[in-house]
VEXGU-50185 format. One record per atom (N, C-alpha, C, O): residue number from 1; residue in one letter; atom name; x negated, y negated, z. Coordinates in Angstrom, 2 decimals. Atoms other than C-alpha are relative to their C-alpha. Layout:
<fises>
+-----+------+------+---------+---------+---------+
!  nr ! rest ! atom !       x !       y !       z !
+-----+------+------+---------+---------+---------+
! NUM !    A !   CA !       X !       Y !       Z !
...
+-----+------+------+---------+---------+---------+
</fises>
This chain:
<fises>
+-----+------+------+---------+---------+---------+
!  nr ! rest ! atom !       x !       y !       z !
+-----+------+------+---------+---------+---------+
!   1 !    X !    N !   -0.94 !    0.23 !   -1.07 !
!   1 !    X !   CA !   -7.75 !   27.21 !  -71.15 !
!   1 !    X !    C !    1.32 !    0.65 !   -0.39 !
!   1 !    X !    O !    1.87 !    0.37 !   -1.46 !
!   2 !    X !    N !   -1.30 !   -0.61 !    0.23 !
!   2 !    X !   CA !   -4.62 !   29.33 !  -70.92 !
!   2 !    X !    C !    1.08 !   -0.90 !    0.56 !
!   2 !    X !    O !    1.08 !   -1.23 !    1.75 !
!   3 !    X !    N !   -1.10 !    0.87 !   -0.41 !
!   3 !    X !   CA !   -1.51 !   27.16 !  -70.82 !
!   3 !    X !    C !    1.30 !    0.74 !   -0.25 !
!   3 !    X !    O !    1.62 !    1.10 !   -1.38 !
!   4 !    X !    N !   -1.30 !   -0.63 !    0.11 !
!   4 !    X !   CA !    1.83 !   28.76 !  -70.11 !
!   4 !    X !    C !    1.03 !   -1.07 !   -0.37 !
!   4 !    X !    O !    1.01 !   -2.17 !    0.19 !
!   5 !    X !    N !   -1.02 !    0.95 !    0.45 !
!   5 !    X !   CA !    4.76 !   27.05 !  -71.88 !
!   5 !    X !    C !    1.37 !    0.63 !    0.20 !
!   5 !    X !    O !    1.64 !    1.71 !   -0.32 !
!   6 !    X !    N !   -1.38 !   -0.43 !   -0.19 !
!   6 !    X !   CA !    8.36 !   27.43 !  -70.74 !
!   6 !    X !    C !    0.90 !   -1.15 !   -0.44 !
!   6 !    X !    O !    0.66 !   -2.30 !   -0.09 !
!   7 !    X !    N !   -0.93 !    1.03 !    0.48 !
!   7 !    X !   CA !   11.23 !   25.56 !  -72.43 !
!   7 !    X !    C !    1.42 !    0.43 !    0.31 !
!   7 !    X !    O !    1.80 !    1.58 !    0.10 !
!   8 !    X !    N !   -1.42 !   -0.23 !   -0.28 !
!   8 !    X !   CA !   14.83 !   25.29 !  -71.33 !
!   8 !    X !    C !    0.80 !   -1.09 !   -0.69 !
!   8 !    X !    O !    0.51 !   -2.28 !   -0.52 !
!   9 !    X !    N !   -0.84 !    0.98 !    0.70 !
!   9 !    X !   CA !   17.46 !   23.61 !  -73.50 !
!   9 !    X !    C !    1.06 !   -0.53 !    0.95 !
!   9 !    X !    O !    1.66 !    0.23 !    1.72 !
!  10 !    X !    N !   -1.07 !    0.67 !   -0.74 !
!  10 !    X !   CA !   19.82 !   21.12 !  -71.86 !
!  10 !    X !    C !    0.92 !   -0.60 !   -1.06 !
!  10 !    X !    O !    0.61 !   -1.65 !   -1.61 !
!  11 !    X !    N !   -0.83 !    0.36 !    1.15 !
!  11 !    X !   CA !   22.67 !   20.80 !  -74.34 !
!  11 !    X !    C !    1.23 !   -0.81 !    0.38 !
!  11 !    X !    O !    2.33 !   -0.51 !   -0.10 !
!  12 !    X !    N !   -1.12 !    0.89 !   -0.29 !
!  12 !    X !   CA !   24.86 !   18.11 !  -72.84 !
!  12 !    X !    C !    0.38 !   -0.70 !   -1.29 !
!  12 !    X !    O !   -0.49 !   -1.08 !   -2.06 !
!  13 !    X !    N !   -0.43 !    0.50 !    1.30 !
!  13 !    X !   CA !   26.96 !   16.74 !  -75.69 !
!  13 !    X !    C !   -0.67 !   -1.29 !   -0.49 !
!  13 !    X !    O !   -1.00 !   -1.39 !   -1.67 !
!  14 !    X !    N !    0.54 !    1.29 !    0.47 !
!  14 !    X !   CA !   25.55 !   13.20 !  -75.78 !
!  14 !    X !    C !   -1.49 !   -0.17 !    0.31 !
!  14 !    X !    O !   -2.09 !   -1.15 !   -0.13 !
!  15 !    X !    N !    1.39 !    0.19 !   -0.40 !
!  15 !    X !   CA !   22.08 !   13.75 !  -74.33 !
!  15 !    X !    C !   -0.79 !    1.30 !   -0.07 !
!  15 !    X !    O !   -1.46 !    1.66 !    0.89 !
!  16 !    X !    N !    0.72 !   -1.27 !    0.13 !
!  16 !    X !   CA !   20.65 !   17.02 !  -75.65 !
!  16 !    X !    C !   -1.50 !   -0.24 !    0.18 !
!  16 !    X !    O !   -2.06 !   -1.18 !   -0.38 !
!  17 !    X !    N !    1.43 !    0.14 !   -0.24 !
!  17 !    X !   CA !   17.08 !   17.52 !  -74.46 !
!  17 !    X !    C !   -0.59 !    1.36 !    0.35 !
!  17 !    X !    O !    0.13 !    2.35 !    0.50 !
!  18 !    X !    N !    0.71 !   -1.22 !   -0.36 !
!  18 !    X !   CA !   14.47 !   20.12 !  -73.61 !
!  18 !    X !    C !   -0.86 !   -0.28 !    1.21 !
!  18 !    X !    O !   -1.55 !   -1.30 !    1.28 !
!  19 !    X !    N !    0.88 !    0.07 !   -1.16 !
!  19 !    X !   CA !   12.76 !   20.69 !  -70.29 !
!  19 !    X !    C !   -1.21 !    0.88 !   -0.33 !
!  19 !    X !    O !   -1.08 !    2.09 !   -0.51 !
!  20 !    X !    N !    1.22 !   -0.71 !    0.36 !
!  20 !    X !   CA !    9.17 !   21.66 !  -71.06 !
!  20 !    X !    C !   -0.90 !    0.07 !    1.23 !
!  20 !    X !    O !   -1.23 !   -0.95 !    1.83 !
!  21 !    X !    N !    0.92 !   -0.19 !   -1.12 !
!  21 !    X !   CA !    6.95 !   23.13 !  -68.36 !
!  21 !    X !    C !   -1.31 !    0.52 !   -0.55 !
!  21 !    X !    O !   -1.35 !    1.56 !   -1.20 !
!  22 !    X !    N !    1.36 !   -0.43 !    0.35 !
!  22 !    X !   CA !    3.21 !   23.34 !  -69.00 !
!  22 !    X !    C !   -0.69 !    0.38 !    1.29 !
!  22 !    X !    O !   -0.69 !   -0.40 !    2.25 !
!  23 !    X !    N !    0.56 !   -0.48 !   -1.25 !
!  23 !    X !   CA !    1.37 !   25.38 !  -66.42 !
!  23 !    X !    C !   -1.32 !    0.72 !   -0.25 !
!  23 !    X !    O !   -1.44 !    1.52 !   -1.18 !
!  24 !    X !    N !    1.28 !   -0.72 !    0.01 !
!  24 !    X !   CA !   -2.22 !   26.52 !  -65.84 !
!  24 !    X !    C !   -0.30 !    0.37 !    1.45 !
!  24 !    X !    O !    0.53 !    0.18 !    2.34 !
!  25 !    X !    N !    0.40 !   -0.32 !   -1.37 !
!  25 !    X !   CA !   -4.10 !   27.75 !  -62.81 !
!  25 !    X !    C !   -0.19 !   -1.25 !    0.85 !
!  25 !    X !    O !   -0.10 !   -1.19 !    2.07 !
!  26 !    X !    N !    0.33 !    1.20 !   -0.76 !
!  26 !    X !   CA !   -4.89 !   24.15 !  -61.84 !
!  26 !    X !    C !    1.03 !   -1.13 !   -0.09 !
!  26 !    X !    O !    0.92 !   -2.11 !    0.65 !
!  27 !    X !    N !   -1.02 !    1.04 !    0.04 !
!  27 !    X !   CA !   -1.84 !   22.10 !  -62.85 !
!  27 !    X !    C !    1.32 !    0.54 !   -0.54 !
!  27 !    X !    O !    1.37 !    1.57 !   -1.20 !
!  28 !    X !    N !   -1.32 !   -0.24 !    0.58 !
!  28 !    X !   CA !    1.85 !   22.15 !  -63.66 !
!  28 !    X !    C !    0.61 !   -1.36 !   -0.27 !
!  28 !    X !    O !    0.55 !   -2.27 !    0.55 !
!  29 !    X !    N !   -0.64 !    1.27 !    0.37 !
!  29 !    X !   CA !    3.70 !   19.40 !  -65.48 !
!  29 !    X !    C !    1.34 !    0.33 !   -0.65 !
!  29 !    X !    O !    1.44 !    1.28 !   -1.42 !
!  30 !    X !    N !   -1.32 !   -0.15 !    0.58 !
!  30 !    X !   CA !    7.36 !   19.09 !  -66.40 !
!  30 !    X !    C !    0.31 !   -1.25 !   -0.81 !
!  30 !    X !    O !    0.19 !   -2.37 !   -0.32 !
!  31 !    X !    N !   -0.28 !    1.11 !    0.91 !
!  31 !    X !   CA !    8.35 !   16.94 !  -69.37 !
!  31 !    X !    C !    1.40 !    0.21 !   -0.57 !
!  31 !    X !    O !    1.73 !    1.31 !   -1.00 !
!  32 !    X !    N !   -1.31 !   -0.05 !    0.63 !
!  32 !    X !   CA !   11.87 !   16.17 !  -70.57 !
!  32 !    X !    C !   -0.13 !   -0.69 !   -1.36 !
!  32 !    X !    O !   -0.48 !   -1.87 !   -1.44 !
!  33 !    X !    N !    0.11 !    0.52 !    1.37 !
!  33 !    X !   CA !   11.92 !   15.71 !  -74.35 !
!  33 !    X !    C !    1.39 !   -0.04 !   -0.62 !
!  33 !    X !    O !    2.00 !    1.02 !   -0.82 !
!  34 !    X !    N !   -1.29 !    0.08 !    0.68 !
!  34 !    X !   CA !   15.12 !   14.41 !  -75.96 !
!  34 !    X !    C !   -0.07 !    0.70 !   -1.35 !
!  34 !    X !    O !   -1.09 !    0.66 !   -2.03 !
!  35 !    X !    N !   -0.04 !   -0.72 !    1.28 !
!  35 !    X !   CA !   16.19 !   16.47 !  -78.98 !
!  35 !    X !    C !   -0.37 !   -0.93 !   -1.15 !
!  35 !    X !    O !   -0.99 !   -0.49 !   -2.12 !
!  36 !    X !    N !    0.29 !    0.97 !    1.07 !
!  36 !    X !   CA !   15.91 !   13.32 !  -81.11 !
!  36 !    X !    C !   -1.50 !   -0.26 !   -0.17 !
!  36 !    X !    O !   -1.91 !   -0.79 !   -1.20 !
!  37 !    X !    N !    1.44 !    0.26 !    0.07 !
!  37 !    X !   CA !   12.15 !   13.15 !  -80.36 !
!  37 !    X !    C !   -0.82 !    1.22 !   -0.41 !
!  37 !    X !    O !   -2.04 !    1.14 !   -0.52 !
!  38 !    X !    N !    0.72 !   -1.22 !    0.37 !
!  38 !    X !   CA !   11.27 !   16.73 !  -81.36 !
!  38 !    X !    C !   -0.72 !   -0.17 !   -1.34 !
!  38 !    X !    O !   -1.83 !    0.32 !   -1.50 !
!  39 !    X !    N !    0.65 !    0.21 !    1.30 !
!  39 !    X !   CA !   10.52 !   15.66 !  -84.95 !
!  39 !    X !    C !   -1.31 !   -0.77 !    0.16 !
!  39 !    X !    O !   -2.28 !   -0.48 !   -0.53 !
!  40 !    X !    N !    1.24 !    0.75 !   -0.25 !
!  40 !    X !   CA !    7.94 !   13.18 !  -83.63 !
!  40 !    X !    C !   -1.07 !    0.91 !    0.59 !
!  40 !    X !    O !   -2.25 !    0.78 !    0.26 !
!  41 !    X !    N !    0.95 !   -0.92 !   -0.62 !
!  41 !    X !   CA !    6.34 !   15.93 !  -81.56 !
!  41 !    X !    C !   -0.74 !    0.82 !   -1.06 !
!  41 !    X !    O !   -1.90 !    1.17 !   -0.87 !
!  42 !    X !    N !    0.62 !   -0.76 !    1.08 !
!  42 !    X !   CA !    5.65 !   17.81 !  -84.80 !
!  42 !    X !    C !   -1.18 !   -0.75 !   -0.63 !
!  42 !    X !    O !   -2.05 !   -0.13 !   -1.25 !
!  43 !    X !    N !    1.06 !    0.82 !    0.58 !
!  43 !    X !   CA !    3.37 !   14.92 !  -85.86 !
!  43 !    X !    C !   -1.24 !   -0.11 !    0.89 !
!  43 !    X !    O !   -2.30 !   -0.54 !    0.44 !
!  44 !    X !    N !    1.10 !    0.17 !   -0.95 !
!  44 !    X !   CA !    1.15 !   15.03 !  -82.75 !
!  44 !    X !    C !   -1.28 !    0.70 !   -0.45 !
!  44 !    X !    O !   -2.34 !    0.07 !   -0.41 !
!  45 !    X !    N !    1.26 !   -0.66 !    0.38 !
!  45 !    X !   CA !   -1.36 !   17.66 !  -84.01 !
!  45 !    X !    C !   -0.76 !   -0.69 !   -1.13 !
!  45 !    X !    O !   -1.99 !   -0.61 !   -1.19 !
!  46 !    X !    N !    0.68 !    0.65 !    1.14 !
!  46 !    X !   CA !   -2.09 !   15.66 !  -87.17 !
!  46 !    X !    C !   -0.27 !   -1.48 !    0.25 !
!  46 !    X !    O !   -0.82 !   -2.16 !   -0.62 !
!  47 !    X !    N !    0.28 !    1.40 !   -0.31 !
!  47 !    X !   CA !   -2.26 !   12.27 !  -85.46 !
!  47 !    X !    C !   -1.37 !   -0.11 !    0.66 !
!  47 !    X !    O !   -1.94 !    0.90 !    1.10 !
!  48 !    X !    N !    1.29 !    0.18 !   -0.67 !
!  48 !    X !   CA !   -5.45 !   10.79 !  -84.05 !
!  48 !    X !    C !    0.09 !   -1.17 !    0.97 !
!  48 !    X !    O !    0.94 !   -2.05 !    0.84 !
!  49 !    X !    N !    0.04 !    1.07 !   -1.00 !
!  49 !    X !   CA !   -6.29 !    8.58 !  -81.11 !
!  49 !    X !    C !   -0.19 !   -1.36 !   -0.68 !
!  49 !    X !    O !    0.36 !   -2.36 !   -0.23 !
!  50 !    X !    N !    0.25 !    1.26 !    0.72 !
!  50 !    X !   CA !   -7.51 !    5.94 !  -83.59 !
!  50 !    X !    C !    1.28 !   -0.60 !   -0.56 !
!  50 !    X !    O !    1.39 !   -1.82 !   -0.70 !
!  51 !    X !    N !   -1.28 !    0.47 !    0.53 !
!  51 !    X !   CA !   -3.96 !    5.71 !  -85.01 !
!  51 !    X !    C !    0.95 !   -0.44 !    1.11 !
!  51 !    X !    O !    2.00 !   -1.01 !    0.84 !
!  52 !    X !    N !   -0.84 !    0.34 !   -1.15 !
!  52 !    X !   CA !   -2.54 !    5.19 !  -81.52 !
!  52 !    X !    C !    0.72 !    1.22 !    0.51 !
!  52 !    X !    O !    0.80 !    2.25 !   -0.16 !
!  53 !    X !    N !   -0.71 !   -1.11 !   -0.61 !
!  53 !    X !   CA !   -0.59 !    7.40 !  -79.21 !
!  53 !    X !    C !    1.47 !   -0.02 !   -0.41 !
!  53 !    X !    O !    1.96 !   -1.01 !   -0.96 !
!  54 !    X !    N !   -1.42 !   -0.10 !    0.30 !
!  54 !    X !   CA !    2.98 !    8.59 !  -79.64 !
!  54 !    X !    C !    0.75 !    0.17 !    1.31 !
!  54 !    X !    O !    0.41 !    1.05 !    2.10 !
!  55 !    X !    N !   -0.80 !   -0.12 !   -1.21 !
!  55 !    X !   CA !    5.54 !    8.08 !  -76.88 !
!  55 !    X !    C !    1.11 !    1.01 !   -0.26 !
!  55 !    X !    O !    2.01 !    0.77 !   -1.06 !
!  56 !    X !    N !   -0.98 !   -1.08 !    0.17 !
!  56 !    X !   CA !    7.54 !   11.30 !  -76.61 !
!  56 !    X !    C !    0.33 !    0.58 !    1.37 !
!  56 !    X !    O !   -0.55 !    1.14 !    2.03 !
!  57 !    X !    N !   -0.46 !   -0.58 !   -1.25 !
!  57 !    X !   CA !    9.56 !   12.34 !  -73.57 !
!  57 !    X !    C !   -0.39 !   -0.80 !    1.22 !
!  57 !    X !    O !   -0.97 !   -1.88 !    1.14 !
!  58 !    X !    N !    0.37 !    0.64 !   -1.27 !
!  58 !    X !   CA !    9.16 !   11.49 !  -69.92 !
!  58 !    X !    C !   -0.28 !    1.07 !    1.05 !
!  58 !    X !    O !    0.20 !    2.20 !    0.97 !
!  59 !    X !    N !    0.36 !   -0.86 !   -1.12 !
!  59 !    X !   CA !    7.74 !   13.02 !  -66.78 !
!  59 !    X !    C !   -0.11 !   -0.88 !    1.24 !
!  59 !    X !    O !   -0.67 !   -1.98 !    1.19 !
!  60 !    X !    N !    0.05 !    0.75 !   -1.27 !
!  60 !    X !   CA !    8.11 !   11.86 !  -63.18 !
!  60 !    X !    C !    0.58 !   -1.41 !   -0.17 !
!  60 !    X !    O !    0.12 !   -2.35 !    0.48 !
!  61 !    X !    N !   -0.65 !    1.29 !    0.21 !
!  61 !    X !   CA !   10.34 !    9.03 !  -64.42 !
!  61 !    X !    C !   -0.79 !   -0.99 !   -0.84 !
!  61 !    X !    O !   -0.44 !   -2.16 !   -0.90 !
!  62 !    X !    N !    0.84 !    0.89 !    0.80 !
!  62 !    X !   CA !    7.65 !    7.62 !  -66.70 !
!  62 !    X !    C !   -0.16 !    0.57 !   -1.42 !
!  62 !    X !    O !   -0.06 !    1.78 !   -1.61 !
!  63 !    X !    N !    0.23 !   -0.48 !    1.37 !
!  63 !    X !   CA !    7.01 !    7.80 !  -70.47 !
!  63 !    X !    C !   -1.25 !    0.87 !   -0.09 !
!  63 !    X !    O !   -2.19 !    0.72 !    0.69 !
!  64 !    X !    N !    1.17 !   -0.84 !    0.28 !
!  64 !    X !   CA !    4.60 !   10.42 !  -71.82 !
!  64 !    X !    C !   -0.54 !   -0.41 !   -1.36 !
!  64 !    X !    O !    0.20 !   -0.46 !   -2.34 !
!  65 !    X !    N !    0.67 !    0.40 !    1.24 !
!  65 !    X !   CA !    2.10 !    9.31 !  -74.47 !
!  65 !    X !    C !   -0.91 !    1.15 !   -0.42 !
!  65 !    X !    O !   -1.65 !    1.70 !    0.39 !
!  66 !    X !    N !    0.74 !   -1.12 !    0.56 !
!  66 !    X !   CA !    0.51 !   11.95 !  -76.73 !
!  66 !    X !    C !   -0.98 !   -0.51 !   -1.04 !
!  66 !    X !    O !   -0.62 !   -1.35 !   -1.86 !
!  67 !    X !    N !    0.95 !    0.32 !    1.06 !
!  67 !    X !   CA !   -2.64 !   11.62 !  -78.82 !
!  67 !    X !    C !   -0.98 !    1.17 !   -0.15 !
!  67 !    X !    O !   -1.20 !    1.93 !    0.79 !
!  68 !    X !    N !    0.86 !   -1.14 !    0.31 !
!  68 !    X !   CA !   -5.04 !   14.04 !  -80.46 !
!  68 !    X !    C !   -1.38 !   -0.48 !   -0.43 !
!  68 !    X !    O !   -1.52 !   -1.45 !   -1.17 !
!  69 !    X !    N !    1.37 !    0.28 !    0.41 !
!  69 !    X !   CA !   -8.80 !   13.98 !  -80.81 !
!  69 !    X !    C !   -0.82 !    1.27 !    0.12 !
!  69 !    X !    O !   -0.84 !    1.91 !    1.17 !
!  70 !    X !    N !    0.89 !   -1.17 !    0.01 !
!  70 !    X !   CA !  -11.18 !   16.80 !  -81.77 !
!  70 !    X !    C !    0.68 !    1.27 !    0.50 !
!  70 !    X !    O !    0.08 !    2.02 !    1.27 !
!  71 !    X !    N !   -0.70 !   -1.22 !   -0.36 !
!  71 !    X !   CA !   -8.55 !   19.54 !  -81.32 !
!  71 !    X !    C !    0.56 !    0.03 !    1.41 !
!  71 !    X !    O !    0.99 !    1.08 !    1.89 !
!  72 !    X !    N !   -0.52 !    0.09 !   -1.36 !
!  72 !    X !   CA !   -7.47 !   18.33 !  -77.90 !
!  72 !    X !    C !    1.08 !   -1.07 !    0.05 !
!  72 !    X !    O !    0.92 !   -2.16 !   -0.50 !
!  73 !    X !    N !   -1.09 !    0.96 !   -0.16 !
!  73 !    X !   CA !   -4.19 !   16.63 !  -77.04 !
!  73 !    X !    C !   -0.05 !   -0.58 !    1.41 !
!  73 !    X !    O !   -0.05 !    0.15 !    2.40 !
!  74 !    X !    N !   -0.06 !    0.69 !   -1.29 !
!  74 !    X !   CA !   -4.22 !   14.04 !  -74.27 !
!  74 !    X !    C !    1.45 !   -0.38 !    0.25 !
!  74 !    X !    O !    2.12 !   -0.91 !   -0.63 !
!  75 !    X !    N !   -1.32 !    0.43 !   -0.44 !
!  75 !    X !   CA !   -0.98 !   13.51 !  -72.37 !
!  75 !    X !    C !   -0.22 !   -1.03 !    1.10 !
!  75 !    X !    O !   -0.83 !   -0.74 !    2.13 !
!  76 !    X !    N !    0.16 !    1.10 !   -0.94 !
!  76 !    X !   CA !   -0.87 !   10.18 !  -70.57 !
!  76 !    X !    C !    1.37 !   -0.38 !    0.52 !
!  76 !    X !    O !    2.26 !   -0.73 !   -0.26 !
!  77 !    X !    N !   -1.30 !    0.24 !   -0.61 !
!  77 !    X !   CA !    1.99 !    9.63 !  -68.14 !
!  77 !    X !    C !   -0.08 !   -1.28 !    0.82 !
!  77 !    X !    O !   -0.87 !   -1.39 !    1.75 !
!  78 !    X !    N !    0.00 !    1.26 !   -0.72 !
!  78 !    X !   CA !    2.74 !    6.13 !  -66.97 !
!  78 !    X !    C !    0.59 !   -1.12 !   -0.82 !
!  78 !    X !    O !    1.25 !   -0.89 !   -1.83 !
!  79 !    X !    N !   -0.59 !    1.20 !    0.59 !
!  79 !    X !   CA !    3.69 !    2.61 !  -67.93 !
!  79 !    X !    C !   -0.28 !   -0.12 !   -1.49 !
!  79 !    X !    O !    0.61 !   -0.45 !   -2.27 !
!  80 !    X !    N !    0.37 !    0.01 !    1.41 !
!  80 !    X !   CA !    1.79 !    2.74 !  -71.24 !
!  80 !    X !    C !   -1.26 !    0.83 !   -0.17 !
!  80 !    X !    O !   -1.75 !    1.42 !    0.80 !
!  81 !    X !    N !    1.15 !   -0.88 !    0.24 !
!  81 !    X !   CA !   -1.15 !    4.51 !  -72.86 !
!  81 !    X !    C !   -1.34 !   -0.59 !    0.43 !
!  81 !    X !    O !   -2.39 !    0.02 !    0.21 !
!  82 !    X !    N !    1.22 !    0.58 !   -0.55 !
!  82 !    X !   CA !   -3.67 !    2.17 !  -71.28 !
!  82 !    X !    C !    0.08 !   -0.17 !    1.51 !
!  82 !    X !    O !   -0.95 !   -0.29 !    2.18 !
!  83 !    X !    N !   -0.21 !    0.15 !   -1.45 !
!  83 !    X !   CA !   -2.18 !    1.85 !  -67.78 !
!  83 !    X !    C !    0.78 !    1.19 !    0.53 !
!  83 !    X !    O !    1.80 !    1.03 !    1.19 !
!  84 !    X !    N !   -0.68 !   -1.23 !   -0.39 !
!  84 !    X !   CA !   -1.21 !    5.46 !  -67.14 !
!  84 !    X !    C !   -0.37 !    0.38 !    1.43 !
!  84 !    X !    O !   -1.36 !   -0.09 !    1.98 !
!  85 !    X !    N !    0.22 !   -0.47 !   -1.37 !
!  85 !    X !   CA !   -0.99 !    7.17 !  -63.75 !
!  85 !    X !    C !   -0.54 !    1.42 !    0.05 !
!  85 !    X !    O !   -1.29 !    1.78 !    0.95 !
!  86 !    X !    N !    0.40 !   -1.41 !    0.06 !
!  86 !    X !   CA !   -1.54 !   10.81 !  -64.74 !
!  86 !    X !    C !   -0.49 !    0.29 !   -1.41 !
!  86 !    X !    O !    0.14 !   -0.13 !   -2.39 !
!  87 !    X !    N !    0.51 !   -0.40 !    1.31 !
!  87 !    X !   CA !   -3.63 !   12.22 !  -67.58 !
!  87 !    X !    C !   -0.44 !    1.46 !    0.06 !
!  87 !    X !    O !   -0.97 !    1.93 !    1.07 !
!  88 !    X !    N !    0.50 !   -1.35 !    0.12 !
!  88 !    X !   CA !   -4.33 !   15.74 !  -68.74 !
!  88 !    X !    C !   -0.22 !    0.30 !   -1.46 !
!  88 !    X !    O !    0.33 !   -0.36 !   -2.34 !
!  89 !    X !    N !    0.31 !   -0.39 !    1.37 !
!  89 !    X !   CA !   -5.66 !   17.44 !  -71.82 !
!  89 !    X !    C !    0.30 !    1.48 !   -0.18 !
!  89 !    X !    O !    0.06 !    2.30 !    0.71 !
!  90 !    X !    N !   -0.28 !   -1.40 !    0.34 !
!  90 !    X !   CA !   -4.55 !   20.65 !  -73.52 !
!  90 !    X !    C !   -0.46 !    0.23 !   -1.43 !
!  90 !    X !    O !   -0.55 !   -0.71 !   -2.22 !
!  91 !    X !    N !    0.35 !   -0.29 !    1.39 !
!  91 !    X !   CA !   -5.65 !   22.42 !  -76.69 !
!  91 !    X !    C !    1.15 !   -0.36 !   -0.93 !
!  91 !    X !    O !    2.32 !   -0.24 !   -0.55 !
!  92 !    X !    N !   -1.02 !    0.43 !    0.95 !
!  92 !    X !   CA !   -3.78 !   21.20 !  -79.78 !
!  92 !    X !    C !    0.99 !    1.13 !   -0.30 !
!  92 !    X !    O !    2.14 !    0.86 !   -0.64 !
!  93 !    X !    N !   -0.89 !   -1.14 !    0.26 !
!  93 !    X !   CA !   -2.33 !   24.71 !  -80.22 !
!  93 !    X !    C !    1.19 !    0.04 !    0.96 !
!  93 !    X !    O !    2.21 !    0.64 !    0.65 !
!  94 !    X !    N !   -1.09 !    0.02 !   -0.97 !
!  94 !    X !   CA !   -0.18 !   24.09 !  -77.14 !
!  94 !    X !    C !    1.22 !   -0.73 !   -0.58 !
!  94 !    X !    O !    2.36 !   -0.37 !   -0.28 !
!  95 !    X !    N !   -1.12 !    0.71 !    0.62 !
!  95 !    X !   CA !    1.93 !   21.65 !  -79.17 !
!  95 !    X !    C !    0.78 !    0.95 !   -0.90 !
!  95 !    X !    O !    2.02 !    0.93 !   -0.90 !
!  96 !    X !    N !   -0.67 !   -0.99 !    0.84 !
!  96 !    X !   CA !    2.69 !   24.42 !  -81.68 !
!  96 !    X !    C !    0.80 !    0.99 !    0.86 !
!  96 !    X !    O !    1.91 !    1.37 !    0.49 !
!  97 !    X !    N !   -0.70 !   -0.92 !   -0.91 !
!  97 !    X !   CA !    3.62 !   26.72 !  -78.79 !
!  97 !    X !    C !    1.26 !   -0.66 !    0.56 !
!  97 !    X !    O !    2.30 !   -0.02 !    0.67 !
!  98 !    X !    N !   -1.17 !    0.74 !   -0.48 !
!  98 !    X !   CA !    5.96 !   24.04 !  -77.41 !
!  98 !    X !    C !    1.08 !   -0.03 !   -1.08 !
!  98 !    X !    O !    2.25 !    0.24 !   -0.80 !
!  99 !    X !    N !   -0.97 !    0.08 !    1.09 !
!  99 !    X !   CA !    7.62 !   23.62 !  -80.80 !
!  99 !    X !    C !    0.65 !    1.36 !   -0.28 !
!  99 !    X !    O !    1.85 !    1.42 !   -0.55 !
! 100 !    X !    N !   -0.57 !   -1.33 !    0.19 !
! 100 !    X !   CA !    8.08 !   27.38 !  -81.19 !
! 100 !    X !    C !    1.00 !    0.32 !    1.11 !
! 100 !    X !    O !    2.06 !    0.89 !    0.85 !
! 101 !    X !    N !   -0.89 !   -0.27 !   -1.13 !
! 101 !    X !   CA !    9.62 !   27.61 !  -77.72 !
! 101 !    X !    C !    1.28 !   -0.84 !   -0.09 !
! 101 !    X !    O !    2.36 !   -0.38 !    0.27 !
! 102 !    X !    N !   -1.18 !    0.84 !    0.19 !
! 102 !    X !   CA !   11.96 !   24.69 !  -78.48 !
! 102 !    X !    C !    0.90 !    0.63 !   -1.06 !
! 102 !    X !    O !    2.12 !    0.65 !   -0.89 !
! 103 !    X !    N !   -0.79 !   -0.62 !    1.06 !
! 103 !    X !   CA !   13.08 !   26.44 !  -81.68 !
! 103 !    X !    C !    0.77 !    1.22 !    0.50 !
! 103 !    X !    O !    1.85 !    1.53 !   -0.01 !
! 104 !    X !    N !   -0.65 !   -1.18 !   -0.53 !
! 104 !    X !   CA !   13.96 !   29.54 !  -79.66 !
! 104 !    X !    C !    0.99 !   -0.32 !    1.12 !
! 104 !    X !    O !    1.84 !    0.51 !    1.45 !
! 105 !    X !    N !   -0.84 !    0.36 !   -1.17 !
! 105 !    X !   CA !   15.69 !   27.67 !  -76.80 !
! 105 !    X !    C !    1.45 !   -0.22 !   -0.40 !
! 105 !    X !    O !    2.28 !   -0.53 !    0.45 !
+-----+------+------+---------+---------+---------+
</fises>
């Protein structure tokens, strides 16, 4: 699956964050990740679903939960990681692409 990653830095003095757009032929999702949560994002590829998900950023006004299993990252958007409203999966390499784009933003 080809996933396009676009990142735009929002450098407001007290609320620095990154707008991350993930896009494929069949979906587009926008996630706002606070700068303070970028370090946690680096842990997603080495985490596993058995260890629990990681809450990083928000989309559509709801938290985004990230977890990895068998080289695939699940993004669960909603109240929590068991009562989510939107779910999608991307290859784990997409997280590295996001981190590289954040570093360049």
